[in-house]
PDB file of N, CA, C and O in Angstrom, chain B, residues numbered from 101:
ATOM      1  N   UNK B 101       0.851  -1.175   0.000  1.00  0.00           N
ATOM      2  CA  UNK B 101       0.000   0.000   0.000  1.00  0.00           C
ATOM      3  C   UNK B 101       0.893   1.234   0.000  1.00  0.00           C
ATOM      4  O   UNK B 101       1.880   1.308   0.732  1.00  0.00           O
ATOM      5  N   UNK B 102       0.532   2.178  -0.819  1.00  0.00           N
ATOM      6  CA  UNK B 102       1.244   3.445  -0.855  1.00  0.00           C
ATOM      7  C   UNK B 102       0.880   4.229   0.408  1.00  0.00           C
ATOM      8  O   UNK B 102      -0.294   4.530   0.623  1.00  0.00           O
ATOM      9  N   UNK B 103       1.864   4.565   1.244  1.00  0.00           N
ATOM     10  CA  UNK B 103       1.533   5.254   2.507  1.00  0.00           C
ATOM     11  C   UNK B 103       0.984   6.665   2.312  1.00  0.00           C
ATOM     12  O   UNK B 103       0.303   7.186   3.195  1.00  0.00           O
ATOM     13  N   UNK B 104       1.264   7.281   1.186  1.00  0.00           N
ATOM     14  CA  UNK B 104       0.780   8.640   0.938  1.00  0.00           C
ATOM     15  C   UNK B 104      -0.661   8.616   0.443  1.00  0.00           C
ATOM     16  O   UNK B 104      -1.512   9.330   0.973  1.00  0.00           O
ATOM     17  N   UNK B 105      -0.940   7.796  -0.573  1.00  0.00           N
ATOM     18  CA  UNK B 105      -2.278   7.768  -1.171  1.00  0.00           C
ATOM     19  C   UNK B 105      -3.214   6.784  -0.483  1.00  0.00           C
ATOM     20  O   UNK B 105      -4.427   6.826  -0.687  1.00  0.00           O
ATOM     21  N   UNK B 106      -2.642   5.890   0.340  1.00  0.00           N
ATOM     22  CA  UNK B 106      -3.426   4.851   1.034  1.00  0.00           C
ATOM     23  C   UNK B 106      -4.124   3.910   0.053  1.00  0.00           C
ATOM     24  O   UNK B 106      -5.179   3.351   0.354  1.00  0.00           O
ATOM     25  N   UNK B 107      -3.518   3.743  -1.129  1.00  0.00           N
ATOM     26  CA  UNK B 107      -4.075   2.844  -2.132  1.00  0.00           C
ATOM     27  C   UNK B 107      -3.024   1.813  -2.532  1.00  0.00           C
ATOM     28  O   UNK B 107      -1.823   2.073  -2.476  1.00  0.00           O
ATOM     29  N   UNK B 108      -3.506   0.631  -2.940  1.00  0.00           N
ATOM     30  CA  UNK B 108      -2.605  -0.409  -3.404  1.00  0.00           C
ATOM     31  C   UNK B 108      -2.155  -0.106  -4.820  1.00  0.00           C
ATOM     32  O   UNK B 108      -2.953   0.304  -5.662  1.00  0.00           O
ATOM     33  N   UNK B 109      -0.873  -0.310  -5.075  1.00  0.00           N
ATOM     34  CA  UNK B 109      -0.355  -0.115  -6.419  1.00  0.00           C
ATOM     35  C   UNK B 109      -0.260  -1.437  -7.168  1.00  0.00           C
ATOM     36  O   UNK B 109      -0.119  -1.454  -8.391  1.00  0.00           O
ATOM     37  N   UNK B 110      -0.337  -2.547  -6.434  1.00  0.00           N
ATOM     38  CA  UNK B 110      -0.309  -3.864  -7.057  1.00  0.00           C
ATOM     39  C   UNK B 110      -0.969  -4.860  -6.115  1.00  0.00           C
ATOM     40  O   UNK B 110      -1.204  -4.573  -4.941  1.00  0.00           O
ATOM     41  N   UNK B 111      -1.260  -6.030  -6.656  1.00  0.00           N
ATOM     42  CA  UNK B 111      -1.839  -7.105  -5.853  1.00  0.00           C
ATOM     43  C   UNK B 111      -0.880  -8.277  -5.896  1.00  0.00           C
ATOM     44  O   UNK B 111      -0.173  -8.469  -6.885  1.00  0.00           O
ATOM     45  N   UNK B 112      -0.851  -9.053  -4.841  1.00  0.00           N
ATOM     46  CA  UNK B 112       0.024 -10.201  -4.759  1.00  0.00           C
ATOM     47  C   UNK B 112      -0.792 -11.402  -4.306  1.00  0.00           C
ATOM     48  O   UNK B 112      -1.721 -11.274  -3.508  1.00  0.00           O
ATOM     49  N   UNK B 113      -0.434 -12.564  -4.823  1.00  0.00           N
ATOM     50  CA  UNK B 113      -1.115 -13.779  -4.391  1.00  0.00           C
ATOM     51  C   UNK B 113      -0.215 -14.985  -4.606  1.00  0.00           C
ATOM     52  O   UNK B 113       0.556 -15.042  -5.564  1.00  0.00           O
ATOM     53  N   UNK B 114      -0.326 -15.940  -3.702  1.00  0.00           N
ATOM     54  CA  UNK B 114       0.459 -17.158  -3.838  1.00  0.00           C
ATOM     55  C   UNK B 114      -0.438 -18.373  -3.694  1.00  0.00           C
ATOM     56  O   UNK B 114      -1.557 -18.282  -3.188  1.00  0.00           O
ATOM     57  N   UNK B 115       0.066 -19.502  -4.143  1.00  0.00           N
ATOM     58  CA  UNK B 115      -0.634 -20.767  -4.063  1.00  0.00           C
ATOM     59  C   UNK B 115       0.258 -21.720  -3.285  1.00  0.00           C
ATOM     60  O   UNK B 115       1.443 -21.844  -3.593  1.00  0.00           O
ATOM     61  N   UNK B 116      -0.292 -22.395  -2.282  1.00  0.00           N
ATOM     62  CA  UNK B 116       0.445 -23.399  -1.512  1.00  0.00           C
ATOM     63  C   UNK B 116      -0.260 -24.731  -1.692  1.00  0.00           C
ATOM     64  O   UNK B 116      -1.467 -24.829  -1.468  1.00  0.00           O
ATOM     65  N   UNK B 117       0.474 -25.752  -2.091  1.00  0.00           N
ATOM     66  CA  UNK B 117      -0.093 -27.083  -2.231  1.00  0.00           C
ATOM     67  C   UNK B 117       0.199 -27.853  -0.952  1.00  0.00           C
ATOM     68  O   UNK B 117       1.356 -28.015  -0.564  1.00  0.00           O
ATOM     69  N   UNK B 118      -0.848 -28.323  -0.308  1.00  0.00           N
ATOM     70  CA  UNK B 118      -0.739 -29.019   0.971  1.00  0.00           C
ATOM     71  C   UNK B 118      -0.841 -30.522   0.741  1.00  0.00           C
ATOM     72  O   UNK B 118      -1.550 -30.963  -0.163  1.00  0.00           O
ATOM     73  N   UNK B 119      -0.142 -31.309   1.549  1.00  0.00           N
ATOM     74  CA  UNK B 119      -0.277 -32.757   1.500  1.00  0.00           C
ATOM     75  C   UNK B 119       0.784 -33.458   0.665  1.00  0.00           C
ATOM     76  O   UNK B 119       0.755 -34.681   0.534  1.00  0.00           O
ATOM     77  N   UNK B 120       1.715 -32.707   0.100  1.00  0.00           N
ATOM     78  CA  UNK B 120       2.799 -33.321  -0.657  1.00  0.00           C
ATOM     79  C   UNK B 120       3.980 -33.603   0.279  1.00  0.00           C
ATOM     80  O   UNK B 120       4.090 -32.983   1.337  1.00  0.00           O
ATOM     81  N   UNK B 121       4.853 -34.523  -0.097  1.00  0.00           N
ATOM     82  CA  UNK B 121       6.026 -34.768   0.751  1.00  0.00           C
ATOM     83  C   UNK B 121       7.096 -33.681   0.598  1.00  0.00           C
ATOM     84  O   UNK B 121       8.149 -33.764   1.230  1.00  0.00           O
ATOM     85  N   UNK B 122       6.842 -32.676  -0.222  1.00  0.00           N
ATOM     86  CA  UNK B 122       7.741 -31.536  -0.402  1.00  0.00           C
ATOM     87  C   UNK B 122       6.945 -30.253  -0.200  1.00  0.00           C
ATOM     88  O   UNK B 122       5.717 -30.256  -0.281  1.00  0.00           O
ATOM     89  N   UNK B 123       7.641 -29.172   0.060  1.00  0.00           N
ATOM     90  CA  UNK B 123       6.990 -27.867   0.190  1.00  0.00           C
ATOM     91  C   UNK B 123       6.862 -27.279  -1.204  1.00  0.00           C
ATOM     92  O   UNK B 123       7.845 -27.183  -1.939  1.00  0.00           O
ATOM     93  N   UNK B 124       5.630 -26.881  -1.570  1.00  0.00           N
ATOM     94  CA  UNK B 124       5.395 -26.330  -2.903  1.00  0.00           C
ATOM     95  C   UNK B 124       4.595 -25.044  -2.784  1.00  0.00           C
ATOM     96  O   UNK B 124       3.461 -25.050  -2.306  1.00  0.00           O
ATOM     97  N   UNK B 125       5.188 -23.948  -3.220  1.00  0.00           N
ATOM     98  CA  UNK B 125       4.481 -22.669  -3.329  1.00  0.00           C
ATOM     99  C   UNK B 125       4.702 -22.139  -4.740  1.00  0.00           C
ATOM    100  O   UNK B 125       5.697 -22.470  -5.384  1.00  0.00           O
ATOM    101  N   UNK B 126       3.785 -21.325  -5.211  1.00  0.00           N
ATOM    102  CA  UNK B 126       3.934 -20.713  -6.528  1.00  0.00           C
ATOM    103  C   UNK B 126       3.153 -19.410  -6.564  1.00  0.00           C
ATOM    104  O   UNK B 126       2.332 -19.136  -5.689  1.00  0.00           O
ATOM    105  N   UNK B 127       3.421 -18.614  -7.585  1.00  0.00           N
ATOM    106  CA  UNK B 127       2.649 -17.380  -7.761  1.00  0.00           C
ATOM    107  C   UNK B 127       1.234 -17.750  -8.173  1.00  0.00           C
ATOM    108  O   UNK B 127       1.018 -18.775  -8.819  1.00  0.00           O
ATOM    109  N   UNK B 128       0.284 -16.925  -7.805  1.00  0.00           N
ATOM    110  CA  UNK B 128      -1.116 -17.222  -8.071  1.00  0.00           C
ATOM    111  C   UNK B 128      -1.560 -16.773  -9.460  1.00  0.00           C
ATOM    112  O   UNK B 128      -2.607 -17.206  -9.941  1.00  0.00           O
ATOM    113  N   UNK B 129      -0.791 -15.925 -10.102  1.00  0.00           N
ATOM    114  CA  UNK B 129      -1.219 -15.323 -11.361  1.00  0.00           C
ATOM    115  C   UNK B 129      -0.743 -16.045 -12.605  1.00  0.00           C
ATOM    116  O   UNK B 129      -1.116 -15.655 -13.712  1.00  0.00           O
ATOM    117  N   UNK B 130       0.054 -17.066 -12.466  1.00  0.00           N
ATOM    118  CA  UNK B 130       0.578 -17.752 -13.646  1.00  0.00           C
ATOM    119  C   UNK B 130       1.902 -17.162 -14.083  1.00  0.00           C
ATOM    120  O   UNK B 130       2.611 -16.556 -13.279  1.00  0.00           O
ATOM    121  N   UNK B 131       2.237 -17.334 -15.342  1.00  0.00           N
ATOM    122  CA  UNK B 131       3.559 -16.942 -15.830  1.00  0.00           C
ATOM    123  C   UNK B 131       3.705 -15.464 -16.169  1.00  0.00           C
ATOM    124  O   UNK B 131       4.830 -14.968 -16.239  1.00  0.00           O
ATOM    125  N   UNK B 132       2.624 -14.757 -16.377  1.00  0.00           N
ATOM    126  CA  UNK B 132       2.637 -13.325 -16.729  1.00  0.00           C
ATOM    127  C   UNK B 132       3.372 -13.059 -18.041  1.00  0.00           C
ATOM    128  O   UNK B 132       4.031 -12.030 -18.186  1.00  0.00           O
ATOM    129  N   UNK B 133       3.259 -13.982 -18.992  1.00  0.00           N
ATOM    130  CA  UNK B 133       3.899 -13.782 -20.292  1.00  0.00           C
ATOM    131  C   UNK B 133       3.424 -12.502 -20.976  1.00  0.00           C
ATOM    132  O   UNK B 133       4.182 -11.882 -21.721  1.00  0.00           O
ATOM    133  N   UNK B 134       2.188 -12.106 -20.733  1.00  0.00           N
ATOM    134  CA  UNK B 134       1.663 -10.897 -21.359  1.00  0.00           C
ATOM    135  C   UNK B 134       2.357  -9.629 -20.904  1.00  0.00           C
ATOM    136  O   UNK B 134       2.288  -8.605 -21.585  1.00  0.00           O
ATOM    137  N   UNK B 135       3.026  -9.683 -19.757  1.00  0.00           N
ATOM    138  CA  UNK B 135       3.736  -8.509 -19.240  1.00  0.00           C
ATOM    139  C   UNK B 135       5.238  -8.580 -19.492  1.00  0.00           C
ATOM    140  O   UNK B 135       5.943  -7.586 -19.319  1.00  0.00           O
ATOM    141  N   UNK B 136       5.725  -9.732 -19.895  1.00  0.00           N
ATOM    142  CA  UNK B 136       7.166  -9.929 -20.065  1.00  0.00           C
ATOM    143  C   UNK B 136       7.736  -8.974 -21.108  1.00  0.00           C
ATOM    144  O   UNK B 136       7.180  -8.830 -22.197  1.00  0.00           O
ATOM    145  N   UNK B 137       8.838  -8.330 -20.773  1.00  0.00           N
ATOM    146  CA  UNK B 137       9.519  -7.440 -21.698  1.00  0.00           C
ATOM    147  C   UNK B 137       8.888  -6.081 -21.869  1.00  0.00           C
ATOM    148  O   UNK B 137       9.368  -5.274 -22.665  1.00  0.00           O
ATOM    149  N   UNK B 138       7.816  -5.806 -21.138  1.00  0.00           N
ATOM    150  CA  UNK B 138       7.124  -4.521 -21.276  1.00  0.00           C
ATOM    151  C   UNK B 138       7.358  -3.588 -20.094  1.00  0.00           C
ATOM    152  O   UNK B 138       6.875  -2.456 -20.087  1.00  0.00           O
ATOM    153  N   UNK B 139       8.103  -4.065 -19.092  1.00  0.00           N
ATOM    154  CA  UNK B 139       8.350  -3.236 -17.914  1.00  0.00           C
ATOM    155  C   UNK B 139       7.169  -3.156 -16.973  1.00  0.00           C
ATOM    156  O   UNK B 139       7.147  -2.303 -16.086  1.00  0.00           O
ATOM    157  N   UNK B 140       6.182  -4.030 -17.144  1.00  0.00           N
ATOM    158  CA  UNK B 140       4.996  -4.017 -16.284  1.00  0.00           C
ATOM    159  C   UNK B 140       4.999  -5.146 -15.269  1.00  0.00           C
ATOM    160  O   UNK B 140       4.155  -5.165 -14.373  1.00  0.00           O
ATOM    161  N   UNK B 141       5.927  -6.091 -15.388  1.00  0.00           N
ATOM    162  CA  UNK B 141       5.956  -7.244 -14.484  1.00  0.00           C
ATOM    163  C   UNK B 141       6.365  -6.795 -13.081  1.00  0.00           C
ATOM    164  O   UNK B 141       7.091  -5.816 -12.912  1.00  0.00           O
ATOM    165  N   UNK B 142       5.883  -7.532 -12.086  1.00  0.00           N
ATOM    166  CA  UNK B 142       6.147  -7.210 -10.692  1.00  0.00           C
ATOM    167  C   UNK B 142       6.574  -8.498  -9.995  1.00  0.00           C
ATOM    168  O   UNK B 142       5.908  -9.526 -10.116  1.00  0.00           O
ATOM    169  N   UNK B 143       7.675  -8.438  -9.274  1.00  0.00           N
ATOM    170  CA  UNK B 143       8.210  -9.629  -8.619  1.00  0.00           C
ATOM    171  C   UNK B 143       7.607  -9.911  -7.243  1.00  0.00           C
ATOM    172  O   UNK B 143       8.021 -10.868  -6.588  1.00  0.00           O
ATOM    173  N   UNK B 144       6.659  -9.123  -6.794  1.00  0.00           N
ATOM    174  CA  UNK B 144       6.119  -9.232  -5.441  1.00  0.00           C
ATOM    175  C   UNK B 144       5.548 -10.619  -5.135  1.00  0.00           C
ATOM    176  O   UNK B 144       5.836 -11.173  -4.074  1.00  0.00           O
ATOM    177  N   UNK B 145       4.754 -11.188  -6.028  1.00  0.00           N
ATOM    178  CA  UNK B 145       4.165 -12.507  -5.786  1.00  0.00           C
ATOM    179  C   UNK B 145       5.239 -13.592  -5.710  1.00  0.00           C
ATOM    180  O   UNK B 145       5.138 -14.511  -4.897  1.00  0.00           O
ATOM    181  N   UNK B 146       6.263 -13.488  -6.554  1.00  0.00           N
ATOM    182  CA  UNK B 146       7.334 -14.481  -6.519  1.00  0.00           C
ATOM    183  C   UNK B 146       8.067 -14.427  -5.183  1.00  0.00           C
ATOM    184  O   UNK B 146       8.353 -15.467  -4.589  1.00  0.00           O
ATOM    185  N   UNK B 147       8.371 -13.225  -4.710  1.00  0.00           N
ATOM    186  CA  UNK B 147       9.045 -13.084  -3.424  1.00  0.00           C
ATOM    187  C   UNK B 147       8.162 -13.585  -2.285  1.00  0.00           C
ATOM    188  O   UNK B 147       8.653 -14.230  -1.359  1.00  0.00           O
ATOM    189  N   UNK B 148       6.871 -13.294  -2.347  1.00  0.00           N
ATOM    190  CA  UNK B 148       5.944 -13.782  -1.314  1.00  0.00           C
ATOM    191  C   UNK B 148       5.903 -15.310  -1.294  1.00  0.00           C
ATOM    192  O   UNK B 148       5.850 -15.909  -0.219  1.00  0.00           O
ATOM    193  N   UNK B 149       5.926 -15.945  -2.461  1.00  0.00           N
ATOM    194  CA  UNK B 149       5.921 -17.412  -2.534  1.00  0.00           C
ATOM    195  C   UNK B 149       7.206 -17.987  -1.942  1.00  0.00           C
ATOM    196  O   UNK B 149       7.170 -19.003  -1.247  1.00  0.00           O
ATOM    197  N   UNK B 150       8.332 -17.347  -2.213  1.00  0.00           N
ATOM    198  CA  UNK B 150       9.610 -17.800  -1.655  1.00  0.00           C
ATOM    199  C   UNK B 150       9.606 -17.637  -0.137  1.00  0.00           C
ATOM    200  O   UNK B 150       9.998 -18.554   0.585  1.00  0.00           O
ATOM    201  N   UNK B 151       9.169 -16.486   0.348  1.00  0.00           N
ATOM    202  CA  UNK B 151       9.130 -16.250   1.794  1.00  0.00           C
ATOM    203  C   UNK B 151       8.189 -17.234   2.492  1.00  0.00           C
ATOM    204  O   UNK B 151       8.489 -17.700   3.591  1.00  0.00           O
ATOM    205  N   UNK B 152       7.067 -17.550   1.869  1.00  0.00           N
ATOM    206  CA  UNK B 152       6.130 -18.517   2.454  1.00  0.00           C
ATOM    207  C   UNK B 152       6.774 -19.897   2.544  1.00  0.00           C
ATOM    208  O   UNK B 152       6.624 -20.585   3.553  1.00  0.00           O
ATOM    209  N   UNK B 153       7.490 -20.306   1.496  1.00  0.00           N
ATOM    210  CA  UNK B 153       8.156 -21.611   1.511  1.00  0.00           C
ATOM    211  C   UNK B 153       9.220 -21.662   2.600  1.00  0.00           C
ATOM    212  O   UNK B 153       9.355 -22.675   3.286  1.00  0.00           O
ATOM    213  N   UNK B 154       9.970 -20.588   2.762  1.00  0.00           N
ATOM    214  CA  UNK B 154      10.993 -20.536   3.814  1.00  0.00           C
ATOM    215  C   UNK B 154      10.338 -20.615   5.196  1.00  0.00           C
ATOM    216  O   UNK B 154      10.835 -21.316   6.077  1.00  0.00           O
ATOM    217  N   UNK B 155       9.242 -19.908   5.386  1.00  0.00           N
ATOM    218  CA  UNK B 155       8.532 -19.928   6.663  1.00  0.00           C
ATOM    219  C   UNK B 155       7.994 -21.318   6.965  1.00  0.00           C
ATOM    220  O   UNK B 155       8.122 -21.802   8.090  1.00  0.00           O
ATOM    221  N   UNK B 156       7.393 -21.962   5.975  1.00  0.00           N
ATOM    222  CA  UNK B 156       6.866 -23.322   6.173  1.00  0.00           C
ATOM    223  C   UNK B 156       8.007 -24.272   6.505  1.00  0.00           C
ATOM    224  O   UNK B 156       7.883 -25.088   7.418  1.00  0.00           O
ATOM    225  N   UNK B 157       9.126 -24.179   5.774  1.00  0.00           N
ATOM    226  CA  UNK B 157      10.270 -25.064   6.027  1.00  0.00           C
ATOM    227  C   UNK B 157      10.815 -24.861   7.433  1.00  0.00           C
ATOM    228  O   UNK B 157      11.141 -25.826   8.124  1.00  0.00           O
ATOM    229  N   UNK B 158      10.913 -23.622   7.849  1.00  0.00           N
ATOM    230  CA  UNK B 158      11.428 -23.317   9.179  1.00  0.00           C
ATOM    231  C   UNK B 158      10.519 -23.906  10.258  1.00  0.00           C
ATOM    232  O   UNK B 158      10.998 -24.517  11.214  1.00  0.00           O
ATOM    233  N   UNK B 159       9.226 -23.722  10.104  1.00  0.00           N
ATOM    234  CA  UNK B 159       8.276 -24.251  11.088  1.00  0.00           C
ATOM    235  C   UNK B 159       8.177 -25.759  11.029  1.00  0.00           C
ATOM    236  O   UNK B 159       7.978 -26.413  12.053  1.00  0.00           O
ATOM    237  N   UNK B 160       8.314 -26.320   9.832  1.00  0.00           N
ATOM    238  CA  UNK B 160       8.242 -27.768   9.650  1.00  0.00           C
ATOM    239  C   UNK B 160       9.366 -28.441  10.435  1.00  0.00           C
ATOM    240  O   UNK B 160       9.133 -29.411  11.157  1.00  0.00           O
ATOM    241  N   UNK B 161      10.572 -27.926  10.291  1.00  0.00           N
ATOM    242  CA  UNK B 161      11.709 -28.470  11.029  1.00  0.00           C
ATOM    243  C   UNK B 161      11.535 -28.245  12.528  1.00  0.00           C
ATOM    244  O   UNK B 161      11.828 -29.135  13.326  1.00  0.00           O
ATOM    245  N   UNK B 162      11.068 -27.079  12.908  1.00  0.00           N
ATOM    246  CA  UNK B 162      10.907 -26.706  14.299  1.00  0.00           C
ATOM    247  C   UNK B 162       9.927 -27.616  15.021  1.00  0.00           C
ATOM    248  O   UNK B 162      10.133 -27.951  16.188  1.00  0.00           O
ATOM    249  N   UNK B 163       8.857 -28.021  14.331  1.00  0.00           N
ATOM    250  CA  UNK B 163       7.815 -28.815  14.973  1.00  0.00           C
ATOM    251  C   UNK B 163       7.884 -30.299  14.628  1.00  0.00           C
ATOM    252  O   UNK B 163       6.904 -31.020  14.811  1.00  0.00           O
ATOM    253  N   UNK B 164       9.021 -30.760  14.136  1.00  0.00           N
ATOM    254  CA  UNK B 164       9.237 -32.205  13.985  1.00  0.00           C
ATOM    255  C   UNK B 164       8.872 -32.819  12.667  1.00  0.00           C
ATOM    256  O   UNK B 164       8.893 -34.045  12.555  1.00  0.00           O
ATOM    257  N   UNK B 165       8.538 -32.046  11.662  1.00  0.00           N
ATOM    258  CA  UNK B 165       8.251 -32.599  10.352  1.00  0.00           C
ATOM    259  C   UNK B 165       9.549 -32.905   9.608  1.00  0.00           C
ATOM    260  O   UNK B 165      10.633 -32.558  10.079  1.00  0.00           O
ATOM    261  N   UNK B 166       9.446 -33.532   8.486  1.00  0.00           N
ATOM    262  CA  UNK B 166      10.627 -33.826   7.672  1.00  0.00           C
ATOM    263  C   UNK B 166      10.535 -33.023   6.392  1.00  0.00           C
ATOM    264  O   UNK B 166       9.487 -32.996   5.747  1.00  0.00           O
ATOM    265  N   UNK B 167      11.590 -32.390   6.031  1.00  0.00           N
ATOM    266  CA  UNK B 167      11.620 -31.612   4.790  1.00  0.00           C
ATOM    267  C   UNK B 167      12.241 -32.429   3.699  1.00  0.00           C
ATOM    268  O   UNK B 167      12.363 -31.958   2.568  1.00  0.00           O
TER     269      UNK B 167
END
């Protein structure tokens, strides 16, 4: 959210697949090929998916799961 205008400049979403023997997260919007090379792509969803996977892995190890 832009702190000055109090409006969102972009949206972010991730997908987490539960029940697999591995941790799987991905961006919710797909590949964004339509934005590629146009300077409109935003890495926010990719970073959120990576951070979510790291958080799940950290908690998984902490609470006795196997990664």
